[in-house]
C-alpha positions in Angstrom: 122.3 153.1 -1.2 120.5 150.1 -0.2 117.0 151.0 -1.8 118.9 151.6 -5.2 121.0 148.5 -4.7 117.8 146.3 -4.3 116.0 148.1 -7.3 119.0 147.5 -9.6 119.3 143.9 -8.4 115.7 143.0 -8.8 114.9 144.7 -12.0 118.3 143.8 -13.5 117.8 140.3 -12.5 114.3 140.1 -14.1 115.9 141.3 -17.5 118.9 139.2 -17.1 116.7 136.0 -16.7 114.8 136.8 -19.8 117.9 137.5 -21.8 119.7 134.5 -20.5 116.8 132.1 -21.2 116.4 133.6 -24.8 120.3 133.3 -25.4 120.2 129.8 -24.3 117.5 128.9 -26.7 119.2 130.8 -29.6 122.6 129.0 -28.9 120.8 125.5 -28.5 119.2 125.9 -31.9 122.2 127.3 -33.7 121.0 130.9 -34.1 123.1 134.0 -33.9 123.1 136.0 -30.7 124.0 139.2 -32.5 120.4 140.5 -33.1 119.6 139.9 -29.5 122.5 141.7 -28.2 121.8 144.7 -30.5 118.2 144.7 -29.2 119.5 144.7 -25.6 122.0 147.4 -26.1 119.4 149.6 -27.9 117.0 149.1 -24.8 119.7 149.9 -22.3 120.5 153.0 -24.2 117.0 154.1 -24.4 116.4 153.4 -20.7 119.5 155.6 -19.8 118.3 158.3 -22.1 114.8 158.3 -20.5 116.3 158.9 -17.0 118.9 161.6 -18.2 116.1 163.4 -20.2 113.6 163.4 -17.2 116.4 164.6 -14.8 117.4 167.3 -17.3 113.8 168.4 -17.6 113.5 168.5 -13.8 116.5 170.5 -13.1 115.5 173.1 -15.8 112.1 173.8 -14.1 111.5 176.5 -11.4 111.6 175.2 -7.8 107.9 174.8 -7.3 107.6 173.0 -10.8 110.6 170.8 -9.8 108.6 169.7 -6.6 105.5 169.0 -8.8 107.4 166.8 -11.2 109.1 164.9 -8.4 105.6 164.2 -7.1 104.5 162.8 -10.6 107.7 160.9 -10.9 107.3 159.4 -7.4 103.7 158.4 -8.1 104.5 156.8 -11.5 107.5 154.9 -9.7 105.0 153.6 -7.1 102.6 152.4 -9.7 105.5 150.6 -11.5 107.0 149.0 -8.6 103.6 147.9 -7.1 102.7 146.3 -10.6 106.0 144.7 -10.8 105.7 143.3 -7.1 102.2 142.0 -7.7 103.0 140.5 -11.2 106.1 138.6 -9.9 104.3 137.6 -6.8 101.7 135.8 -9.2 104.2 134.4 -12.0 107.5 133.9 -10.2 107.1 130.3 -9.6 106.4 129.5 -13.2 108.5 132.3 -14.9 111.1 130.2 -16.2 108.8 127.6 -17.6 106.7 130.3 -19.2 109.6 132.0 -20.8 111.0 128.7 -22.2 107.6 127.8 -23.6 107.3 131.1 -25.4 111.0 130.9 -26.7 110.4 127.3 -27.7 107.3 128.2 -29.7 109.0 131.0 -31.5 112.1 128.8 -32.5 109.7 126.2 -33.8 107.9 128.8 -35.9 111.4 129.9 -37.3 111.1 133.3 -35.7 114.5 133.8 -34.2 114.2 137.6 -34.6 111.1 137.4 -32.5 113.1 136.3 -29.7 115.5 139.2 -30.1 112.5 141.4 -30.1 111.3 139.7 -26.9 114.7 140.6 -25.3 114.5 144.1 -26.5 111.1 144.8 -25.2 111.8 142.8 -21.8 115.0 145.0 -21.2 113.3 148.2 -22.4 110.4 147.6 -20.1 112.6 146.8 -17.0 115.0 149.5 -18.0 112.3 152.2 -18.1 110.8 151.0 -14.9 114.3 151.0 -13.2 115.0 154.6 -14.6 111.8 156.0 -13.2 112.1 154.2 -9.9 115.7 155.2 -9.4 115.0 158.8 -10.4 112.3 158.9 -7.7 114.7 157.3 -5.1 117.6 159.5 -6.1 115.4 162.6 -5.4 114.5 161.2 -2.0 118.1 160.1 -1.1 120.4 162.3 0.9 123.4 161.4 -1.1 123.1 161.1 -4.9 126.6 159.5 -5.1 125.7 156.7 -2.6 122.4 156.2 -4.4 124.1 155.9 -7.8 126.8 153.4 -6.4 124.0 151.4 -5.0 122.3 151.1 -8.3 125.4 150.2 -10.2 126.3 147.5 -7.7 122.6 146.1 -7.9 122.8 146.0 -11.6 126.2 144.5 -11.8 125.1 141.8 -9.2 122.1 141.0 -11.3 124.3 140.6 -14.4 126.5 138.2 -12.6 123.7 136.1 -11.2 121.9 136.1 -14.6 125.1 134.9 -16.0 125.6 132.2 -13.4 122.0 131.0 -14.0 122.7 130.9 -17.8 125.9 129.0 -17.2 124.2 126.6 -14.8 126.7 127.5 -12.0 124.1 129.4 -9.9 120.8 127.8 -8.5 118.4 130.4 -7.4 115.0 130.0 -5.9 113.2 132.8 -7.9 110.0 132.7 -5.8 111.8 133.2 -2.5 114.1 135.6 -3.9 111.2 137.9 -5.4 109.1 137.3 -2.3 111.7 138.7 0.1 112.9 141.6 -2.1 109.2 142.2 -2.9 108.6 143.0 0.9 111.6 145.3 1.0 110.3 147.2 -2.2 107.0 147.5 -0.7 108.5 149.4 2.3 110.6 151.5 -0.2 107.5 152.2 -2.2 105.5 153.4 0.9 108.4 155.8 1.5 107.9 157.1 -1.9 104.3 157.7 -1.4 105.2 159.7 1.6 107.9 161.7 -0.3 105.5 162.3 -3.2 103.0 163.7 -0.7 105.4 166.0 0.8 106.7 167.3 -2.6 103.1 167.9 -3.5 102.8 170.1 -0.7 106.0 172.0 -1.4 104.7 172.4 -5.0 101.7 174.1 -3.6 99.1 171.2 -4.8 98.4 169.7 -1.4 98.0 172.0 1.7 95.6 169.9 3.9 96.6 167.4 6.5 99.9 169.2 7.2 99.8 168.8 10.9 102.8 167.1 12.4 101.9 163.7 13.9 105.3 162.6 15.3 108.4 164.1 16.3 111.2 161.6 15.4 114.0 164.2 15.8 115.3 162.2 18.7 115.5 159.1 16.8 116.3 160.4 13.3 119.5 162.3 13.9 121.8 162.9 11.0 124.7 160.5 10.7 123.1 157.8 12.7 122.1 154.2 11.9 118.5 155.0 12.7 118.6 158.0 10.4 120.1 156.0 7.5 117.5 153.4 7.8 114.3 155.3 8.4 115.1 158.4 6.2 117.6 157.0 3.8 116.2 153.6 3.1 112.3 153.9 4.0 111.9 157.6 3.2 110.4 158.4 6.6 111.2 162.1 7.7 111.8 163.3 11.1 108.4 165.1 11.2 105.9 162.9 9.5 102.6 164.8 8.8 99.0 163.6 9.0 98.4 163.2 5.4 101.9 161.6 4.9 101.2 158.9 7.6 97.6 158.3 6.2 99.1 157.8 2.7 101.8 155.6 4.0 99.4 153.1 5.9 96.8 153.3 2.9 99.4 152.1 0.5 101.4 149.6 2.7 98.5 147.8 4.4 96.6 146.7 1.2 99.7 145.8 -0.7 101.1 143.6 2.0 97.8 142.0 2.6 97.4 141.3 -1.1 101.0 139.9 -1.6 101.5 138.0 1.7 98.0 136.6 2.3 98.3 132.8 2.6 97.4 131.2 -0.6 95.3 128.6 1.1 93.0 131.2 2.6 92.6 133.4 -0.5 89.1 134.1 -1.7 88.0 132.2 -4.9 85.0 132.4 -7.1 82.0 134.2 -5.6 84.0 134.9 -2.5 86.3 137.3 -4.5 83.1 139.3 -5.6 81.7 139.4 -2.0 85.1 140.7 -0.8 85.2 143.4 -3.6 81.7 144.5 -2.9 82.5 144.7 0.9 85.4 146.7 0.4 83.5 149.1 -2.0 81.0 149.5 0.7 83.6 150.3 3.3 85.1 152.9 1.2 81.9 154.5 0.5 80.9 154.6 4.2 84.2 156.4 5.0 83.6 158.9 2.1 80.1 159.6 3.5 81.4 159.9 7.0 84.0 162.5 6.0 81.2 164.6 4.4 78.8 164.3 7.3 81.1 164.8 10.2 83.8 167.3 9.0 83.1 170.6 10.6 81.8 173.6 8.8 83.9 176.6 8.3 82.6 180.2 8.8 84.1 183.6 8.2 86.6 184.8 10.9 84.9 187.0 13.5 87.1 190.0 14.7 86.5 192.9 16.8 87.0 196.5 15.5 90.7 197.2 14.7 92.4 200.0 16.6 93.9 202.8 14.5 96.4 205.5 15.2 97.4 208.5 13.1 98.7 212.1 13.0 95.3 213.7 13.3 92.6 212.4 15.7 94.8 209.6 17.0 92.9 209.0 20.4 90.2 206.3 20.7 90.2 205.5 17.0 88.6 202.2 15.6 88.0 200.7 12.2 85.7 197.9 11.1 84.0 196.4 8.1 80.1 195.7 7.9 79.1 194.1 4.7 80.0 196.5 1.9 80.6 199.5 4.2 83.7 200.6 5.9 83.5 202.5 9.2 86.2 204.4 11.2 85.8 206.6 14.3 88.0 209.1 15.6 87.4 211.4 18.6 83.8 210.3 18.7 83.3 211.2 15.0 82.3 208.3 12.8 82.6 208.1 9.1 81.0 205.6 6.7 82.5 204.8 3.3 80.8 202.5 0.8 83.0 199.9 -0.7 81.8 199.0 -4.2 82.9 195.4 -5.2 83.3 196.4 -8.8 85.9 199.0 -7.9 88.0 196.7 -5.9 91.4 195.2 -7.1 93.3 192.1 -6.0 96.4 192.6 -3.8 98.4 190.4 -1.7 99.0 191.1 2.1 101.7 188.9 3.6 100.8 186.1 1.4 96.9 186.4 1.6 95.1 187.3 -1.4 92.9 190.4 -0.6 90.5 192.9 -2.0 91.9 196.3 -2.2 90.1 199.6 -2.5 91.7 203.0 -3.2 89.3 205.8 -2.7 89.6 209.6 -2.5 89.3 210.7 1.0 86.0 212.1 2.0 85.9 215.8 3.2 85.5 216.5 6.8 82.0 216.9 8.0 82.9 219.9 10.3 81.7 223.3 9.1 84.8 225.2 8.4 84.5 229.1 8.7 84.4 231.0 5.3 86.7 233.7 6.8 89.4 233.7 9.4 91.1 236.5 11.4 94.9 236.8 11.6 94.9 235.1 15.0 92.9 232.1 13.8 95.2 231.9 10.7 98.3 231.7 13.1 96.5 229.1 15.1 95.7 227.1 11.9 99.4 227.1 10.9 100.7 225.7 14.1 101.3 228.9 16.0 103.3 230.4 13.3 102.7 233.4 10.9 102.4 231.9 7.5 105.1 232.6 4.9 104.1 235.5 2.7 101.7 237.0 5.2 102.7 240.3 7.0 100.9 241.4 10.2 101.3 245.1 9.5 100.3 245.0 5.8 97.9 242.1 5.8 95.9 242.5 9.1 92.9 240.4 7.8 90.3 239.1 8.0 90.7 236.8 5.2 88.4 234.9 2.9 88.9 231.2 3.5 88.4 228.4 0.8 88.9 224.9 2.2 89.8 221.7 0.2 90.8 218.1 1.0 92.9 215.6 -0.8 94.4 212.2 -0.3 93.6 208.5 -0.5 91.9 205.8 1.8 93.1 202.3 1.1 91.3 199.2 2.6 92.4 195.7 2.3 89.9 192.8 3.3 89.7 189.1 2.9 87.1 186.6 4.1 85.1 189.4 5.5 87.8 190.6 7.8 89.7 193.9 7.8 93.3 193.3 7.2 94.7 196.6 6.9 93.5 200.2 6.3 95.3 203.5 6.0 94.2 207.1 5.2 96.6 209.6 4.0 94.9 213.1 3.9 96.0 216.7 3.4 93.7 219.7 4.1 94.5 223.1 2.8 93.0 226.5 3.2 93.4 229.1 0.6 93.1 232.7 2.0 92.7 236.0 0.0 91.8 239.6 0.7 92.6 241.0 4.2 95.4 243.2 2.6 96.9 240.2 0.5 97.9 241.0 -3.0 97.8 237.4 -4.0 95.9 234.3 -2.5 98.2 232.1 -0.1 97.6 228.3 0.4 98.3 227.0 3.8 98.2 223.3 5.0 95.9 222.8 8.0 96.7 220.3 10.9 94.0 221.4 13.1 91.6 218.4 13.9 88.7 220.6 14.0 88.9 221.2 10.3 91.3 218.8 8.7 90.6 215.4 7.4 92.3 212.8 9.7 95.4 210.8 8.5 95.6 207.4 10.3 96.5 203.8 9.9 95.3 200.5 11.7 97.8 199.5 14.2 100.3 196.8 13.3 99.0 194.7 16.3 95.4 194.7 15.0 96.6 194.0 11.4 98.6 191.1 12.5 95.7 189.7 14.6 93.4 190.0 11.5 95.9 188.3 9.2 96.4 185.5 11.7 92.6 184.9 11.8 92.2 185.0 8.1 95.0 182.5 7.7 93.4 180.2 10.2 90.1 180.6 8.3 91.8 179.8 4.9 93.6 176.8 6.4 90.3 175.5 7.9 88.7 176.0 4.5 91.5 174.1 2.7 91.1 171.3 5.2 87.5 171.1 4.8 87.7 171.3 0.9 90.3 168.4 1.1 88.5 166.1 3.7 85.0 166.7 3.1 84.9 167.2 -0.8 88.0 166.1 -2.7 88.9 163.0 -0.7 85.3 161.8 -0.5 85.0 162.3 -4.2 88.2 160.2 -4.8 87.0 157.6 -2.3 83.7 157.5 -4.2 85.4 156.8 -7.4 87.5 154.2 -5.8 84.3 152.6 -4.5 82.6 152.6 -7.9 85.8 151.0 -9.4 86.0 148.3 -6.7 82.2 147.7 -7.2 82.7 147.3 -10.9 85.4 144.8 -10.3 83.0 142.9 -8.1 80.4 142.8 -10.8 83.0 141.3 -13.1 84.0 138.9 -10.5 80.5 137.8 -10.0 79.8 137.4 -13.7 82.8 135.1 -13.8 81.8 133.2 -10.9 78.4 132.6 -12.3 79.8 131.6 -15.6 82.2 129.1 -14.0 79.2 127.7 -12.1 77.2 127.1 -15.3 80.1 125.5 -17.2 79.7 121.9 -17.1 82.7 120.1 -15.5 83.8 116.4 -15.2 80.6 113.7 -15.7 78.4 116.6 -16.5 80.5 117.8 -19.6 79.4 117.0 -22.9 80.6 113.6 -24.2 83.5 113.7 -26.5 82.9 112.9 -30.1 84.3 109.4 -30.9 87.2 109.4 -33.2 86.6 108.1 -36.8 88.4 105.1 -38.2 90.1 107.4 -40.6 91.5 109.7 -37.8 92.7 106.8 -35.8 94.7 105.5 -38.8 96.1 108.9 -39.3 97.5 109.2 -35.7 98.7 105.6 -35.8 100.6 106.5 -38.9 102.0 109.3 -37.2 
């Protein structure tokens, strides 16, 4: 409630001051206030419409997209409030006189409607900024009703103060007011930076720097004053993360220094250029340091995975080696070539993996081409196969062997995530007294292709290792690539500002001032007479 109240009060007072000054000039010069109030009403309606439309769009989006839009709105709000704080810090002392001078010039030129347009644009600007900032604050607030109440109270108070200033019954030191509220809004904006970084992570945009730095759960307990202050007002959660803490300080420290650095000690002329070049150099050094010292990330190293299955379950292992997959059962090793062109994309517990689905290779064991009745009963698990009569079909039988089934392999980052082989070996017998051939499934491990699967423990271990490797890659991509690029651009921009400041300082040094300035051209008698006549 408090952040929205201050936002409504501050932004509303800025608009109220401008409208009040313009209304005073219009009334003083006998002009109608109707066009101005029409412009103000349209601006207010447009500002409310912007907030409503943005909120409706956000609510219509899927969850991840909502989080992404909240991040964008939060970033825009931070830019708006920072620009407003910096501008007011520079112009608050002479705001009233500047507006009065502009209004007086417009009245003298006979442009009363220009003043109405000025009021419209001023209210529209403040209203649009307020809509975006309040929307971002509403999103971060735990209670939408309290946040809305604070905004209404703030705007109402701003209107009352603005009316009092217009009527002359309220005296307000604008410089002090904007200075103190600016400090509070800097803290609120820093909280919005933190919130925008968290929603960016929830949208899937920012996955680096998510290590929890502090555990404030003992302090930030729901329903307490501390929770209302830290979370509700300043936007600080109970589990601030590394990237959020860095973003909070990276925003707060420079803005506080810029706004509250003593005016007597502020840089001037060439000092500004040197300061900007120094800041650019420091940023560049940080960027190079991140690139040089952030650790490299390799593929996860895993031992062979244990496997189990219906056939050949004892002592089985499976592993990847380049484009080859090996599995060993009962001392028999089988190699399968994994052609990258024949792989598909699949997901294994959230991990994007390569997936091969291949036919089962036939067993390497030489199966007999004929079997006796006793061997047939042994192949069938100790039972006489259906359709075979020991008296009429004494054997021996001709045997034809065939194997079917699939081998599925899942891998990511060079690690074996999972593998399963489902096989079925059958023998077709004929002759030996049989009138028609018979097909029998074979479970004998001497002849049947094995069915097996990587154990859940091995699969879980491999998936955890891959997740760790992917997280490390994400961290490195951010800290050693993306962030240094952003810092490099920031350093270049800061250096460009330094060059501009240097050119300005050199130009000022070359401009003659005081006794070295060019002598003024003496006035002619005709011009003197003209001024005297005036």
